[in-house]
C-alpha positions in Angstrom: 6.3 1.8 -29.8 7.4 4.1 -26.8 10.3 6.4 -26.9 12.2 7.3 -24.0 14.2 10.6 -23.9 17.8 10.5 -22.5 19.6 12.6 -21.0 22.8 14.0 -23.3 26.2 14.5 -21.2 26.7 18.0 -20.4 23.1 19.2 -20.7 20.5 19.9 -17.9 17.4 18.1 -17.7 14.2 20.4 -17.0 11.7 18.0 -17.2 11.9 14.2 -17.2 9.3 12.3 -19.4 8.5 9.0 -18.9 7.2 6.7 -21.6 6.6 9.9 -23.8 4.9 9.0 -27.2 4.4 12.6 -29.6 1.1 11.9 -30.9 -0.6 10.0 -28.0 -2.8 11.9 -25.6 -1.8 10.9 -22.1 -4.3 10.8 -19.3 -4.2 13.7 -17.0 -4.3 12.6 -13.4 -5.0 15.6 -10.8 -3.5 15.4 -7.2 -6.0 14.1 -4.6 -6.1 13.0 -1.3 -8.0 10.2 0.3 -8.6 10.0 4.1 -8.3 6.5 5.5 -9.6 6.7 9.2 -8.3 9.1 11.7 -4.7 9.3 11.1 -4.1 7.5 8.0 -4.1 9.6 4.2 -3.0 9.1 1.0 -1.7 11.8 -1.2 -1.8 11.2 -5.2 0.4 13.4 -6.4 -0.5 13.1 -10.3 0.6 12.6 -13.3 2.9 15.5 -13.4 5.2 16.6 -10.7 6.6 20.2 -11.2 7.3 23.2 -9.3 4.4 24.9 -10.1 2.2 21.8 -8.4 4.1 22.1 -5.1 2.1 24.7 -3.6 -0.6 22.6 -3.9 0.8 19.6 -2.5 2.3 21.6 0.4 -1.4 22.8 1.3 -2.9 19.3 0.9 0.0 18.0 3.3 -0.9 21.1 5.8 -4.8 20.6 6.0 -4.1 16.5 6.5 -2.2 17.5 9.2 -4.6 19.9 11.1 -6.9 17.4 10.4 -5.0 14.9 12.3 -3.0 12.5 10.1 0.2 11.3 11.1 0.3 8.3 8.6 0.5 9.5 5.4 1.7 7.3 1.6 2.8 9.5 -1.2 1.6 8.2 -4.2 3.7 8.8 -7.1 2.8 5.8 -9.1 1.1 7.8 -11.8 4.1 10.6 -12.4 5.2 10.4 -15.9 6.4 13.7 -16.3 8.2 15.4 -13.3 11.1 18.2 -12.9 14.1 16.8 -10.6 13.8 19.9 -8.4 10.6 19.2 -7.4 11.3 15.6 -6.9 14.0 16.7 -4.3 11.9 19.1 -3.0 9.2 16.7 -2.0 11.5 14.5 -0.6 12.5 17.3 1.9 9.1 17.3 3.0 8.9 14.2 3.6 11.9 14.2 5.6 10.4 17.4 7.6 7.3 15.3 8.0 9.2 11.8 9.4 11.0 14.4 11.9 8.0 15.5 13.3 7.1 11.9 14.2 5.0 11.0 11.0 4.9 7.7 9.4 5.9 8.8 5.7 6.1 5.9 2.9 6.2 6.8 -0.7 5.0 4.6 -3.5 6.6 5.0 -6.9 7.1 2.3 -9.8 8.7 4.0 -12.7 12.5 3.2 -13.0 13.6 6.4 -13.6 11.6 8.2 -10.6 13.0 5.4 -8.2 16.6 6.0 -9.7 16.1 9.9 -9.2 15.1 9.5 -5.7 17.4 7.2 -4.5 20.2 9.3 -6.5 18.7 12.8 -5.3 17.4 12.2 -1.6 18.2 10.8 1.6 15.8 7.8 2.1 16.4 7.5 5.9 13.4 9.3 7.3 10.8 7.4 5.1 10.2 4.0 3.1 9.9 3.9 -0.5 7.5 1.2 -2.0 6.5 -0.3 -5.7 2.6 0.4 -5.5 0.6 2.6 -3.2 -1.1 -0.8 -1.8 2.2 -2.3 -0.7 2.9 0.9 1.0 0.0 0.8 2.9 0.1 -2.8 3.7 3.5 -1.5 5.2 2.2 1.4 6.9 -1.1 -0.3 8.5 1.1 -3.8 9.6 3.6 -1.5 11.6 3.2 -2.2 15.4 1.7 1.0 17.0 3.8 2.6 19.3 
């Protein structure tokens, strides 16, 4: 049976854990970048999003921009553990990318991740979708301008 850690009023949360089970080993998904054509890529942030992973994600974003990608999907659908600070910092990066003319779509399905994104970040520069497939569909169906 899956337990969900709940925040206690008056205490700060350092790390959110989704579906945490103390004796079950969760499969670790490392951050990856998939290139889909000349301008499109999918960046999967993996199962853990902590401040120590952010430099690697920043490097991946920088490399995709140098390679000419301007349509980017950030896949957070595998995220199980995250720090709200890292989530906010990543959302600010999405805003910066959108301001430079990139088309940014974000896929997140876990209710706590989606709630924290809505609560902690301004989503006006990027679109949030429940799956990477829907994010790609939305990105690729948009008119080319």
